[in-house]
C-alpha positions as CSV (number, residue, x, y, z in Angstrom):
1,M,50.9,5.8,33.0
2,E,49.6,5.6,36.8
3,D,46.4,7.5,35.8
4,N,45.9,5.0,32.8
5,Q,46.5,2.2,35.2
6,E,43.7,3.7,37.4
7,S,41.4,3.9,34.5
8,I,41.9,0.1,33.5
9,H,41.2,-0.6,37.1
10,L,38.0,1.1,37.1
11,L,37.2,-0.6,33.5
12,Q,37.9,-4.0,35.2
13,S,35.5,-3.4,38.2
14,I,33.0,-1.9,36.0
15,S,32.9,-5.3,34.0
16,Q,32.4,-7.0,37.2
17,G,29.2,-4.9,38.0
18,S,30.4,-2.1,40.1
19,R,28.3,0.9,40.2
20,H,30.7,3.0,42.1
21,A,33.5,2.3,39.7
22,F,31.3,3.3,36.9
23,D,30.5,6.5,38.8
24,L,34.1,7.3,39.3
25,F,35.0,6.5,35.5
26,Y,32.0,8.8,34.4
27,E,33.2,11.4,36.7
28,K,36.6,11.2,35.6
29,Y,35.9,11.2,31.8
30,V,32.5,13.1,31.0
31,Q,33.8,16.5,30.3
32,F,36.5,14.8,28.1
33,V,34.0,12.8,26.1
34,Y,31.6,16.0,26.1
35,N,34.3,18.1,24.7
36,I,35.4,15.8,21.8
37,A,31.5,15.0,20.8
38,F,30.7,18.7,21.0
39,Q,33.5,19.5,18.4
40,Y,31.6,17.3,15.9
41,T,27.8,18.0,16.6
42,K,28.0,21.6,17.7
43,D,24.8,21.3,19.5
44,H,24.3,20.7,23.4
45,G,21.3,18.2,23.2
46,E,22.9,15.9,20.6
47,T,26.3,16.0,22.6
48,E,24.4,15.2,26.0
49,D,22.7,12.1,24.0
50,L,25.8,11.0,22.7
51,C,27.7,11.1,26.1
52,H,24.6,9.1,27.5
53,D,25.0,6.6,24.6
54,I,28.7,6.1,25.1
55,F,28.9,5.9,28.7
56,L,26.0,3.5,28.5
57,E,28.3,1.2,26.0
58,V,31.1,1.7,28.5
59,L,29.0,0.3,31.2
60,Q,27.8,-2.7,29.2
61,K,31.1,-3.4,27.5
62,A,33.8,-2.4,29.6
63,D,35.4,-5.6,29.0
64,Q,36.1,-4.5,25.4
65,Y,39.0,-2.2,26.3
66,N,42.5,-3.6,24.9
67,P,45.3,-2.1,26.9
68,A,47.6,-3.2,23.9
69,K,45.8,-0.8,21.6
70,G,46.2,2.3,23.6
71,S,45.3,4.2,26.5
72,V,41.9,4.3,28.1
73,R,41.6,8.1,27.1
74,A,42.6,7.2,23.4
75,W,40.0,4.5,23.5
76,L,37.4,6.8,24.7
77,A,38.3,9.4,22.2
78,V,38.3,6.9,19.1
79,K,34.7,5.6,20.4
80,T,33.5,9.3,21.0
81,K,34.7,10.3,17.4
82,S,33.2,7.2,15.6
83,R,29.7,7.6,17.4
84,S,29.7,11.2,16.5
85,L,30.6,10.9,12.9
86,D,27.7,8.0,12.7
87,R,25.3,10.6,14.3
88,L,26.4,13.3,11.7
89,R,25.8,10.7,8.7
90,K,22.5,9.6,10.1
91,K,21.4,13.1,10.7
92,K,22.9,14.2,7.1
93,A,21.0,11.2,5.4
94,L,17.8,12.3,7.0
95,L,18.3,16.0,6.0
96,T,19.0,15.0,2.4
97,N,16.1,12.7,2.4
98,R,14.0,15.6,3.7
99,L,15.2,17.7,1.3
100,E,14.3,15.4,-1.5
101,E,10.8,14.8,-0.4
102,L,10.4,18.8,-0.1
103,L,11.7,19.1,-3.9
104,I,9.6,16.4,-4.9
105,G,6.8,17.9,-3.0
106,E,6.7,20.9,-5.4
107,E,6.0,18.6,-8.2
108,K,3.5,16.5,-6.6
109,S,0.2,16.2,-8.4
110,A,-3.4,16.6,-6.3
111,D,-3.7,12.8,-6.1
112,V,-0.2,12.5,-4.6
113,E,-1.1,15.3,-2.2
114,F,-4.3,13.6,-1.1
115,L,-2.1,10.5,-0.6
116,A,0.3,12.3,1.6
117,Q,-2.5,13.9,3.6
118,L,-4.0,10.3,4.3
119,E,-0.5,9.1,5.4
120,Q,-0.6,12.2,7.9
121,S,-3.7,11.0,8.9
122,I,-2.9,7.3,9.5
123,I,0.0,8.6,11.5
124,F,-2.1,10.7,13.8
125,E,-4.7,7.9,14.3
126,A,-1.4,5.4,15.0
127,L,-0.6,8.2,17.9
128,K,-3.7,8.0,19.2
129,S,-3.8,4.5,19.9
130,I,-0.3,4.1,21.8
131,P,0.2,4.7,25.5
132,N,0.0,8.4,26.8
133,E,3.7,8.6,28.1
134,Q,4.7,7.3,24.7
135,R,2.8,9.6,22.8
136,E,3.7,12.7,24.9
137,A,7.4,11.8,24.6
138,I,6.9,11.2,20.7
139,I,5.1,14.5,20.4
140,R,7.4,16.7,22.3
141,S,10.8,15.3,20.3
142,Y,9.4,15.1,16.7
143,F,6.6,17.8,16.9
144,Q,7.8,20.4,19.4
145,G,11.4,19.8,18.9
146,E,12.4,19.3,22.6
147,T,15.7,17.4,23.4
148,H,15.5,14.3,25.3
149,K,17.1,16.0,28.3
150,E,14.4,18.9,28.1
151,I,11.6,15.9,27.9
152,A,13.1,13.9,30.6
153,S,12.9,17.2,32.7
154,T,9.4,18.1,31.8
155,M,8.1,14.5,32.2
156,N,10.2,14.2,35.5
157,K,11.5,10.9,34.0
158,P,15.4,9.6,33.8
159,L,16.8,10.2,30.4
160,G,17.0,6.5,29.4
161,S,13.3,6.0,30.2
162,I,12.5,8.9,27.8
163,K,14.7,7.1,25.2
164,S,12.8,3.9,25.7
165,L,9.4,5.6,25.7
166,I,10.3,7.0,22.3
167,R,11.7,3.8,20.9
168,Y,8.8,1.7,22.0
169,G,6.3,4.4,21.1
170,L,7.6,4.5,17.6
171,N,7.5,0.7,17.3
172,N,3.9,0.5,18.5
173,M,3.4,3.3,15.9
174,R,4.5,1.2,13.2
175,K,2.1,-1.4,14.3
176,Q,-0.6,0.5,14.2
177,K,0.3,2.3,11.0
178,S,0.5,-1.2,9.5
179,L,-3.0,-2.1,10.7
180,L,-4.6,1.1,9.7
181,N,-2.8,0.7,6.3
182,W,-4.1,-3.0,5.9
183,V,-7.7,-2.1,7.0
184,Q,-7.9,0.9,4.7
185,S,-6.3,-1.0,1.5
186,G,-9.4,-3.3,2.1
187,G,-11.7,-0.4,1.5
188,G,-12.3,0.1,5.3
189,E,-14.8,-3.1,5.2
190,K,-14.3,-6.1,7.7
191,N,-13.8,-9.3,6.0
192,N,-16.3,-11.6,7.7
193,G,-15.2,-14.6,5.7
194,M,-12.1,-14.8,8.0
């Protein structure tokens, strides 16, 4: 019970902005959270990403802990299980979509295949037009299969910065892709009437 009181005190200090309290809390629970997450993901990179997300949530929302609902350890366990299952569902949905794309791909006509190649070229054009660091992070993550931690190490940046680079890069690519689609749908000609 004394251990839980200490954890509650740390959470209260975290909610008041104490970085030291967060460091102590992280040190106390990181292995506990990691072990639970790894049981679901079976992947060290995914587990590290999950731990990062969970502790970031603790840092930002420490005041959400309610002692009436159980111990800090139980709260973290439920949070970790929930985030792990969410990630697995998303991953499964992506894999299912990819499998469907591959199965449909076998039945593609030459016209559809041409459109797929055009789409790929639009993605590469969009990649060329975003900032270098965003492009490098996206290429390393999506084309070379590196984990966020590996990218952070290679690019000599904090893990959170890598996640931001990828997120902003993808948003920038979406904007570029929309612009390229709009230009190409007009036959590639400028509309001088506007």
